[in-house]
Structure formats: C-alpha cells, structure tokens
C-alpha positions in Angstrom: 21.3 187.5 107.4 17.6 186.6 107.6 15.1 189.3 107.0 13.4 190.3 110.3 10.3 192.3 110.7 10.8 196.0 111.5 8.3 196.3 114.3 9.1 195.7 118.0 6.1 193.5 118.9 7.0 190.9 116.3 10.7 191.1 117.2 9.8 190.5 120.9 7.6 187.5 119.9 10.5 186.0 117.9 12.9 186.7 120.7 10.5 185.0 123.3 10.2 182.0 121.0 13.9 181.6 120.6 14.4 181.9 124.4 11.9 179.1 124.9 13.7 176.9 122.3 17.0 177.5 124.1 15.5 176.5 127.5 13.9 173.4 126.0 17.3 172.4 124.4 19.0 172.9 127.7 16.5 170.6 129.4 17.0 167.9 126.7 20.8 168.3 126.9 20.7 167.9 130.7 18.5 164.8 130.4 20.9 163.3 127.9 23.9 164.0 130.0 22.2 162.3 133.0 21.4 159.3 130.9 25.0 159.2 129.5 26.4 159.3 133.1 24.1 156.5 134.2 25.3 154.3 131.3 28.9 155.1 132.0 28.4 154.1 135.7 26.7 150.8 134.7 29.5 150.1 132.2 32.1 150.7 134.9 30.2 148.4 137.3 29.9 145.7 134.7 33.5 145.8 133.8 34.6 145.4 137.4 32.7 142.2 137.9 34.4 139.0 136.8 32.8 137.3 133.9 31.2 134.1 135.2 29.9 131.3 133.0 26.5 130.2 134.0 26.5 126.8 135.7 24.8 124.0 133.9 22.3 122.0 135.9 22.0 118.3 135.4 19.4 117.2 132.9 16.0 116.8 134.6 16.9 119.0 137.6 14.7 121.9 138.5 11.0 122.5 138.4 8.6 121.4 135.7 7.2 124.2 133.7 3.8 125.4 134.9 0.7 124.9 132.9 -0.3 128.0 130.8 -3.6 128.1 129.1 -3.6 128.5 125.3 -3.2 132.0 124.1 -5.7 133.5 121.8 -2.9 134.7 119.4 -2.5 131.2 117.9 -4.7 128.2 118.0 -8.4 128.0 118.2 -11.3 129.7 119.9 -15.0 128.8 120.5 -17.6 131.5 120.1 -21.2 131.2 121.3 -23.5 134.1 120.8 -26.6 134.5 123.0 -29.7 136.0 121.5 -33.1 136.9 123.0 -34.5 133.6 121.7 -31.6 131.5 123.1 -28.0 130.7 122.3 -27.0 130.2 118.7 -24.9 127.2 117.7 -21.3 127.5 118.8 -18.6 128.4 116.2 -15.0 127.3 116.1 -12.6 129.8 114.8 -8.9 130.1 114.2 -7.7 132.4 117.0 -6.7 135.2 114.6 -10.0 135.1 112.7 -11.4 138.6 112.0 -15.0 137.3 112.1 -15.1 136.5 115.8 -17.9 138.3 117.6 -18.3 138.6 121.4 -15.9 137.1 123.9 -14.4 133.9 122.5 -12.8 131.2 124.7 -9.4 129.7 123.8 -9.3 126.0 123.3 -6.6 123.5 122.3 -6.4 121.8 118.9 -7.7 118.5 120.3 -10.6 120.3 121.9 -11.5 122.0 118.7 -11.2 118.7 116.8 -13.6 117.0 119.3 -16.0 120.0 119.3 -16.3 119.9 115.5 -17.7 116.3 115.7 -20.7 117.7 117.6 -23.6 118.5 115.2 -24.5 121.7 117.3 -21.0 123.2 116.7 -19.9 124.4 113.3 -16.6 125.6 111.8 -16.3 129.3 110.8 -16.8 129.5 107.0 -14.3 132.4 106.8 -11.2 131.0 108.6 -11.9 127.3 108.1 -10.4 125.7 111.3 -11.7 122.3 110.2 -9.4 122.4 107.2 -6.5 123.4 109.4 -7.3 120.5 111.7 -7.6 118.1 108.8 -11.3 117.5 109.3 -13.8 117.3 106.5 -16.9 118.7 108.1 -18.8 119.1 104.9 
C-alpha cells in the first residue's frame, strides 16, 4: 500500500485529483465507445451493399484534365527583388532552394531555360538551376 500523507488537507487534494482523473477517463471512454459504435454501423452498412466493380470507360472518353499552374514544391521559380534604387536582376532558383527571398513566381522548365538566356537574369549560385536544366551559363 502506498504511503499517504497523514494530514487531511493533502489527503483531500489527492482525493480531488483522483476524482478528476476518473471523470476524465469516463469522458474518454464514452468518446471511444461512440466512435466504436459509428465504425460498427458503417461496417454493417458497407457489408449490406453489394460489391460492384467500377465500370471502365472507353479510352478517350471523359473530360480533359484541367490546366494547373506549376507548384512551387518542384520545378523552378523566378525571384526579382525591388530596392529603393530600382529592381535588381532577376534570379532563377530551384523551387526548393533555401536562398529564395521575397515572393517568387513559379515557372515551367522551358520558361526557366528561356529566361537564363537573358543577360539580365542569372541562375542562383546556391541551387544551380542552370546545371539542372543542362545549360552552361558560365
């Protein structure tokens, strides 16, 4: 048996703490039971429905995929910093480069390749998108 303090104030504090723990446990238990019942109901519903194979559509049927702009998670971005004396030359970065400053704009690989032919646009010396694109900008 654990050693308990002999004085009533500390015993009351321990008792109050244990009562709160029991209440919290009852709340968690109730929540878990509700979740379990919901899963059982969904399982019963799913088992009642006949299994259907998805129908195949003929090749070429359906809508064409919509155009989505390039994500900044992969690919290339262009960064142009504005300063009080005017804009600095633009930089092309790999999209995951940690040296990007400001708000970059996502561009496709062909746009990055074309931009790097402009003498006013340079490749980031840290992530080297020109190397990734197969361009020797040096």
